[in-house]
C-alpha positions, 0 to 999 in steps of 0.5 A: 256332668250334663254341662261338661257333655253339652260342652264337648258335644258343642265344640264337636259341631262347631269343630265339624262345622269348620274343619282346620285347613288352608281354605279358612283364609282362602278369601284373603287377598293372596291366597285363593283370589287377587294380588297380594302386593303384587305378587299374584296369588297362592293357586295362580303362582303354583299353576304358573309353576305346574305350567312350566314344569308342563313345558319342561315335560313336553319338550323333553319328550321329543328325546323319546323319538330319537333314532340314533341309538348313541344319541338315544343313550347319551339323551337318556340322562339329561332327559331322566333329569328333567322327568324326574324333576317334573315327577318330584316337582309336580306334587309340591305345587299341586298340592300347594295349589289345592291347599290353597283352593280346596274348603276341606282338609287338615292343614297339617296333614296337607303341608306334611304331603308337600314337605314330604315331597319337598324332602324327596326333591332335596333328596334327589338333588346330588343324583341329578347333579351326578346323572348332569355331569355324566352328560358333558361329552353331551351337553358340553361344558357350558351346557353341564354348567348351565343345568347344574345351576338351574338343579341347584336354583330349584333345590334352593328354591323348594327349600325356602318353600319349606321354610315359609310354610313351616311358617305359614302352618302355624299361623293358620292353626292359630287362626282357625283355633281362634276362629272356633272359638269366635264362631258364633261372632262373623264380625269377630271371627273376621276379626281374627282373620284380618288380625292373625292372617299370616300376610308377609309369609303368604307374601313371601311363599307368592315371591318363592313361586314367582321366583321358580317361575322366572327360573323355569321360564329362563330355562325354557328355552336352555331346554329348547336349545338342547333338544333342537340340536339334539334333534337337528343332530338326530336327523343328520345322523339318521339321513347319512345311515340312510345315504350309506344303506343305500350306497351300500346296498347299491354297491352290492347290487353293483357287485353282483351284476359284474360278479354275474357279468364275469361268470357268463359273459367272460368265464360262460364264453370262453369255456364255451368257446374252448368246448366248443372247439372239441364239439366241432373236432368230434364231428369231424371225427365222427364223420370221417370215423363212419366213412372209415368203417365200411372200408376195414373190410377191404383187403387193401385198405383194412389195415390203414382204415383201422390205424387212421380210425384208431388215430382219430379216436385216439386225437378225439379223446386227447383232444376233448380231456385236453379242452376240458381240463383247460375249460375247467381252469378258466377262472376269473378271480374277482373274490378278491377284488369283491372283498376289497371293494366292500372293505373301502366301502366300510371304511368309508361309512366307518370313517364318515360315521365317526366325523359325524359323530365329532359334529354331532357332539359339538352341535350338541354341546353347543360348542361355538360356531358348531351349528354353522359348520354344520350348516357349511359342511354337513352335506358333504358327508352325503357327498363323500358316500355317493363319491366313493359308491361312484368310484368303486361301482366304476371299477368293477363295472369299468373291469367287467367291460373290459374283461369282456373286450379282452374274451373276445379276442381270446375267442379269436385267437381260439380260431387258430385251434379251430383252423389247425383241427379242421385241417387235420379232419380235413386230411384225412376227409380228402383221403375219404372223399368218393372212396369205398370198398367198389372203388378200383384198385388204383383209387384204392392204393392211392387213396391208402398213402393218403391216409397213411400221411394223414395219420402220420400228420396227425402223429407228428405235427397236429397233436403237437401243434394243438398243444402249442396252440393252446398252451399259448392260449392258456398263458396269454388268457392268465397273463390278461387275468393278471394284467386284469387283477392289476387294472382293477386293484389300480382303480381301487387304490385310486378310490382309497385315496380318493377317500383318504383325500376327501377325508383329510379334507373334510376333517381338517375343513371342520377342525379349522371350523370348529376352532377359528383361532388355530388357522 
């Protein structure tokens, strides 16, 4: 019993001194160092794979910074697959590198962890393939095929890796057990390692790792090209969005300026001019009634003075009300043209965005000749937005200037009304000049007759003339506003036709460029 216990203790001591792990043959060429039959060693090759995966990750990280929401959304599927490839692959090759370097650890446990990571990678391949298939509008048929092929190659590679690990593990476990048994003899231990070292399997392992490296290195330019194309078009879309925002903001400022011009220098000036007639007439009537007031106590003049005062007061009321009504109805209907202008600009932006998006997908999917077409026509998109802004802005500003000229002419027309009102007031003024309660009877009799004529003139002629003049002014005003609407509408129609012409030209040019065989 004592001998058996001693044997067990001895085995425990030996076991503690030499724990089974992949590092037992690590000193052998092709594992931790050296170059096994020109295949390098496991540590070196596993680290090369990790470097390739790191390249994958560093390249696709750019896709996180995309500014175009739709492009970001499309790129997310591609990025997700690449991220998953790195996340599931790294533990496999880091585990191999560790197993080939570390001086402690259980080989069965280490390999089991690597095999679990391999199983996850293999299991995810179908999901990766489905996800990549969904990027067809983004990568194109050829791009999807290329990435799909790479995924299949890499999965086949890790399956082969799994098989060779299954081949290596029992050999190493056997080697370790044999080494334990010959631990007392270093020469025998070395001979055991040399005899049992699974050289062919390790060489196969290195070949598989190098195959992964070669696939990865060949794939890096493809991934880089995809990301570069996406970044190029993300910048393009961002630039167009910036141009569109700038032009829309500028158009809003231009329209606000035009509206302010129309409110202040067209409507405002016309209303001021119309109400100014009432103010001037009010001053004339006030002056005349002030002179008439003392005459109402005169026996000779009181009746005609009262009639003249009543008539002037009535005329002032009628003229003021008529002019107020007219002024209140002076309104330039600019809102419909404003809405049309914004609509055309919005249609322009939407149309440019549609064409730009189609070109973007052509470039990101590596359609033949697409990048050349982009270099040739990319800045036509910017020009189109600026050109339409200039045209639309010019329509509003041009019509605002035209209306200011019309306003000046209409204010000039109001001069005939002013002349008539002045003449009416003057008929009373002529009768009242130098007249007082102390004037001679002859002068009172003459001026009484004069005032009667002035009252009759107001009743029979002046009111009708002013009414007709103001009616004519209103008709001319409405006609001119109608002409203004027509002019502005024609200008906007021209802008819209310009948009259609330029869009058709750009669309046809892009179609011909992207499909040269259809020319």
